[in-house]
Every structure is written in C-alpha cells, then in structure tokens.
C-alpha positions in Angstrom: 0.0 0.0 0.0 1.3 3.4 -0.9 0.9 5.9 1.9 2.5 8.8 0.1 0.4 11.9 -0.5 0.5 13.4 -3.9 -0.4 17.1 -4.4 -2.0 18.3 -7.6 -0.3 21.4 -8.9 -2.4 24.5 -8.8 -4.1 25.0 -12.1 -3.6 28.5 -13.6 -6.8 29.6 -15.4 -6.4 32.8 -17.3 -9.1 35.1 -18.6 -7.8 37.3 -21.4 -9.3 40.7 -21.9 -8.9 43.4 -24.6 -10.6 45.6 -27.1 -13.1 44.0 -29.5 -15.7 46.7 -30.3 -14.5 49.4 -32.7 -11.9 47.3 -34.5 -12.3 44.7 -37.3 -13.4 41.4 -35.8 -10.6 39.5 -37.6 -8.0 41.8 -36.0 -9.5 41.4 -32.6 -9.5 37.6 -32.9 -5.9 37.7 -34.0 -5.0 39.8 -31.0 -6.7 37.4 -28.6 -5.0 34.4 -30.4 -1.5 35.9 -29.8 -2.4 36.9 -26.2 -3.4 33.3 -25.5 -0.1 32.0 -26.8 1.7 34.5 -24.7 0.0 33.6 -21.4 0.6 29.9 -22.1 4.2 30.4 -23.0 5.4 33.1 -20.6 2.9 32.8 -17.7 2.5 29.0 -17.7 -1.3 29.1 -18.1 -3.0 25.7 -18.0 -6.3 26.9 -19.3 -7.2 30.2 -21.2 -10.6 31.7 -21.7 -11.4 34.7 -24.0 -14.6 36.5 -24.8 -14.6 34.6 -28.1 -15.1 31.3 -26.2 -18.2 32.6 -24.5 -21.8 32.7 -25.6 -23.9 35.8 -24.7 -26.4 35.6 -21.8 -29.7 34.1 -22.9 -28.3 33.9 -26.5 -29.0 37.6 -26.9 -26.3 39.2 -29.1 -26.0 42.5 -27.3 -23.0 44.0 -25.6 -24.4 43.7 -22.1 -25.4 40.1 -22.6 -21.9 39.2 -23.7 -20.5 41.1 -20.6 -22.7 39.2 -18.2 -21.3 35.9 -19.2 -17.8 37.2 -19.7 -17.8 38.3 -16.0 -19.2 35.0 -15.0 -16.4 33.1 -16.8 -13.8 35.5 -15.5 -14.8 34.7 -12.0 -13.9 31.1 -12.5 -10.3 32.0 -13.4 -7.3 32.5 -11.1 -5.7 35.2 -13.3 -6.7 37.9 -15.7 -4.4 39.0 -18.5 -4.9 42.4 -20.2 -3.8 43.2 -23.7 -2.1 46.6 -24.3 -5.4 48.0 -25.8 -7.5 47.2 -22.7 -7.9 50.8 -21.6 -9.6 51.6 -24.9 -12.4 49.2 -24.2 -15.2 49.9 -21.7 -15.7 46.1 -21.4 -12.1 45.4 -20.6 -12.0 48.3 -18.1 -15.0 46.7 -16.3 -13.2 43.3 -16.4 -10.1 45.0 -14.8 -12.3 46.4 -12.0 -13.7 43.0 -11.3 -10.3 41.3 -11.4 -8.7 43.8 -9.1 -11.3 44.7 -6.6 -14.0 42.0 -6.6 -12.3 38.7 -7.5 -8.8 39.6 -6.3 -7.2 37.8 -9.3 -3.6 37.8 -10.2 -3.3 40.4 -13.0 -0.9 40.3 -15.9 -0.4 43.0 -18.5 0.7 41.8 -21.9 
C-alpha cells in the first residue's frame, strides 16, 4: 500500500481581456490568439478563456449580454491578462475592475 500523499499542482486559469468593439473582428480575434499563446508560454497558463469562447447571456447578441457571461467566466479564473489596448475598451475596463477589486485575481499586463 502506498501511503505517500501526492499534491495536484495549482491550475492556472487565465481570462484574457482586450478591445473588441470598434476594430475589425478578424484583427480582434488575431490579438486574442496571440495573447493566449503569450500567457501559455510566458505565464504557464494551464487553461485560457477569452470572450470569443463565451456565448452571450440568454443567447441575446447585445454587448451587455456578452459582458454578463464574460464576467461569470472571468470569476472562474485564477488570473486575468490584459492586452495593451484594454484601456480603450469599456468592457475590458469593467473586467479589470472585477479582477482587481472583486475577485482579487492575479493580474498580468501583456
């Protein structure tokens, strides 16, 4: 019988935030793709969530419905990563507020 105790390493779940509205959707997707690669490579993320992985609340394609579910998913993460353009996005600014003051996440600026 093996009496040794094994500990599971802490899983690092990252929520990636950045500007989407006001830029071409292809450009926004590309920014998020590169940001995901960066948090995996340089911050050793085990799991990464972006707004592009999340469906809107109640399936209603309106900004606030996307934000509701984005915040819900962000809450499940241990870290939040912010792209350089995050201050130009009202949604990303809200996500920063939640990460810093409500959820107390580790915050990374890319």
